[in-house]
Every structure is written in structure tokens, then in C-alpha cells.
C-alpha positions, 0 to 999 in steps of 0.5 A: 441473369448472367451470361449471353441470353438469346431468344432461344433461351426463353424456350424449353427444349421441346419448345425449340423443337416444335417451333423449329418443326413449325418454321420448317413446315411453313417454309416448305408449304410456302415454297410449294405454293410458290411453285404451284403458282409458277406452274399455273402461270405457264412458267417452265423450268428445267427439273434438273437445274432446280434439283441441282440448286436444291441439292446445293442449298441442302448441302450448304445447310448440312455444312452449317449444321455440322459447323454449328454442332462442332462449335457447341460440342467443343464448348461442351467438352471444354466445360467438362475438362475444366470441371475435372481440372478445378476439382483436381486443383481444389484437392491439391490445394486442400492437401498442401494446406496441411503444410501450413503452420497451425492454425492456418492449416485448419482455417484454410481447409475449412475455407476450401471445403466451403469453397467446393460446396459453393462451386457445386451450388453454382451449377443450380441456375437459381443459386448461380449469382449468389454462389459466384459472389460467395466464391469471390469472397472466399478467394479474398479470404484465402488470399488474405490468410496466405498473406498472413502465413507469408509474414509469419513463415517467410520462405517456407517451401510448403507455403510456396507450394500452397500458393501455387495451387491457390493461384491455379484454383483462382485461375480455373474458377475464372476459366470455368465462369467464362466457359460456362456462362459467357462462351456461347454460340454467337447470335449471328450463327443462329441467325445464319443457321435458321436463314439457310434452313428456311431457304432450304425448306422453301427450295424443298417445297418449290422442288416438290411443286415443280416435280408434281410430287405433292407433299412427300413424306420425305419433306416431313422427315427432313423438317423433323431431322433438322429440328432434332439436330437444332434441339441438340445444338441448343441443349449443348449450348445451355450450360446451366439447363437442359438434358446435357448439362456438364456432370459434377461428379469429380467435384462431388468426389473431391468433396468426399475425399476432403471430408474423409481427410478432415476426419483423420486425427 
């Protein structure tokens, strides 16, 4: 499998949500039991000091959640922009192929049409590796054709324009591969996020025990809310799966325009 793979990747989105709810609830229960044992053992702690520390940990958790969400959202937004940029580069390259001498113009357009189909296949997880391998082969074919054109029509202004767009197309392909497959949230961020969350839930349970609040329904709401946000971050960080995958409509649109231009006599 390509890209960085973490334990969370082996779970579906609903599995991450319910697993996180379970972890949070167990942490709250553990903190509550620890607090009850402290009370039964005769320990006396000031409620105000415990509340202040509990609030500080929850604030820290909120900060880390916002930080992690921001990282995931920025990566998601970057992937969307790269799809649009690559679609524009492919369309420009296809248009400029018409400036090449025959039969290179027709051959280049045929390769570019296959290339956009290959890039659309790459968003399907089961076709990802084969599609990327074919994209690399098409890069080599397009470049070898460009070399032949340079030998037959040296100094052609149309050729220079085409090569510029072809270079941009190849560069954007690599940027999309890095952003879509390898640029994931670091595993250390996930570890710190879950560690702070567990501490916050332990502190919540402990605080409930010291204030004799039994098991408040607000603790359940806290665990569910945190789990929902974690699930959303996980979804944003999964480029090839989930409910928030990056749309490919711009690639579909450019493919349609390419077919329409190829049908014009």
C-alpha cells in the first residue's frame, strides 16, 4: 500500500468513532473510580483547585483539537486546489498540442486523453498503484514524443509553449501524489491528541467523583463530541476513502472538453 499507514487507517470511520467513545468513557469511569477511592480513603481536596486544573486540561485538549483539525483541513484544501491546477494544466497542454506538426499533434492528444483517464482511475484505492505506474509511463511517452518534435521542428514557438505546459503537467502530478498519498498527519500528533484526551477524560471522571455529581450526562456528551471531532479529522486525513474525499469534477470536465475538441473536424 502506498503512503503512510497508521492503525486508524485499518478502521472504518464508524469504527474510529465508537472506539474513541469507548476509550473516553473508560477513561471517565477510571477517573471516577479513582476519585471515589480517594474520598473513601479520607483524602480532602479543594474543589476549586481541582476544577481549575480540570478546566485547564480541557482547554489544552480543545487547543490540540483545533490545531489538529486545522492541519487536516489545510491538507484537504491543498488537495482540492491541486486537482483544479492539474486539470487546467492538462487542458492547456491538450490545446497547445494542436500547435505541433502532424502527426505529433494527434498522437500527443491521444496520450493526453489516456492520461486524464489514468488520473481519474488513481482516485480509486484498488486502482491506485497501477494508475500511478501507467501515469509515469505516459510521462515518458509524452516526453519522448516532445524530443522527436524538437528534432524535426527546432525553434518552433508552438513547441516551446507545449513543452512548458507539459513540464507543468508532470510537476503537478508529483505534487498531487505527495499531497494525496504521503502528506498525512504525523503519527506523533495522533498519539499526543489521544493521550491528552484520555487525561482530560480521567480528570473529568475524577472531578465528578470529588463533587459527588454521580455520572453526569454532560460527561457522555463530552465523550461523544470529542469522538465526533476526531472522526471528522480522520476523514479529512484519508485522501482515498471516507465521506470527505476530494472531488474530481474539474478533471471530469476537462476530459469532456478534450473529447469535444477531438470530435471537431
